[in-house]
N, C-alpha and C positions, 0 to 999 in steps of 0.2 A: 504494500500500500504506500503510495507516495506521501511524503511528509510535506506539510505546508503550514507556514506560520506567518503572523504579522509581527513586525518589529517596531516598537515605539521609539521615536527619535525626536530630538529637538530640531525642527526644520529651519530655525533661525541661525543655526551654526553651519555654515557651508562646509567646514572641514568634517563635521559629523555626518552630514548628508553624503559627502564623498566616501567616508569610511563605511557607512552602511551600504552604499552601492558596491563597494569592494567585497563586503561580507556577502551580499546578495549574489554577486557573480561567483564567488568561491563556493558557496553552498549549492548554487545551480549546477555547477560542474559535477557534483556528486548526487544530483537528483533531488535536492531539497529546495522547495520554493519558499522564498521569503519576500513578503510584501511590506515595504516601508510605510510607516505612518508618520510622515514629517509634519509634526504639529507645532502650533505656536507655543511659546515658552510656558505660559500659564497652564494650558491644557496638558502639555507634556508633563510638567511637574505634578499636577494633580493626579493624572493617570499613573505615573510612576510611583508616587508616594503611597497611593491607595491600592496598588497592586492590580490595576485594571490594564493588563497587557499579557501577551503570550511570551514575547521576548522584549527586552528593553535594552537600548543602547544608552550608556551614561558613563559618568566618571565619579569617583570619590576622591577626596583629598587624602593625601598620605600623611606622613609624619617622619620623624627621624629614624624610625625602623619600620620594617614590614608589618609589625604588630598592629600599628594604627589603622592601616587599610584593612587588614584581615579582621580586626575587631569590628569595623564598620559593616563588613559583609556578613560576618558569621555569628555575632553576638545576639542571642535571642532577645535580650532586653532592648535592642534597637529596632525590633520588629513590632508589628501590630496585626490584628486580624485584617483579612482582605476587606477593603472598603473604608478602613481607618488609616490615616497617614502614619507611616513608619518613619522612624528617625533616620535610618540609613540602610537597614537590612531589608531592602525593598523586595527581595526574593522570598522573604519569610522563612529563611532557613532556621531550624531549631534543633539543637542536639545538646543535652545536658553535659556530656563529656567534653564537647568543644567549649561550652560556657565555662566549665571548670578550668580548662587550660587558659582561657582568656583572663579569668579571675586570678589564677596563679601568677601569670606574667605581671599583672598590676601590683602584686604584693612583693616582688623581688627586685633587687638591684643587681643581683648576680648575673653577669653577662653570659656565663656558660648555661645557666638555667634558662635565661631569656632565649638564647640561641636554640636550645633544645625544644622549648615551647613553640617557637616560630617554625622549626622544622616539622613538628607534629601538626601544626595548623596548615602548613603547606600540603601535608599528606591528606588532610581533610579536603582541601581544595581539589587535589588530584583524584581521590577515590570517590568522593561524594558529589563533586561538580555542582555545587550550589550557584556558582558564578563562573562564567567563561571569560577570563581576561583575554582581550583581543588586541589591544594597542596600549601604548603608554604615551601620554602626552608630554610635550616638552615643558620644562619648568621655566617660567619667565616672570619677570617683575620689574618694576621701576621704583626708584627711590631718589630722594634729594638729600645730599649730604650738607646742604647749605644751612639747614636749621637743626638737624639732629645727627648724631653719630650713634654707632652701635649696630648698624645694619648687618645682616649676614653677608659674608664675602666668600670668595673662593677659598681663602685661607682660614676662614672661620665660618663654616656652613652649619651653624648650630640649629637652624630651622629653615623650613621653606618659607620665604619671606612674603609671598603674595598675600594680600589682605583677605582673600577668600579661603586660604588654607588654615583649617583648624585642626588640631589645637595649636599649631605653629604660630599663628598670628599673636596669640597670648604671650608666647616666649619672646617674639620680636618686640612687643610693646614693653616687656620687662627689661629688655636690653637697651632700649633707646634712651639717649640723654640729650637734653637741649644743648645747643652750642651757644657760646657767648658769654 
């Protein structure tokens, strides 16, 4: 039986529209039909957050380690019932063992333990496939050193500095100091 899906997309982002077209062509080559729904931003976000889609194309902000992105995708506390807006776990993945790993990571500063937990979370992604990572966006940002110092730099990349990246934006704000 042929597989056919719709894919939710933000039609206002030309790079996302192009990315979904590439996904559509790649899946067509193996006999899977994907029909893009390139929606306006408000409708796209409402449908994504409330789980009103078959496939959804989107992005999450990261953090200083893979844990932050994996936590957004996999932590059941970030989810909600279909029809109710989820915080970030839009695919509604839930697994108590995975939640336990996420909670353990948050309680330790030991880097070996953190690496072990991230490795286990990566195995969840590979074996249970709650999310299909397809692309990685570039990191870009702008800042003005005329009034403030303390921004992340290539020699001190303590956070992703774009204002839309959480929890990183909080770290950036804590590092900035007025000049003068």
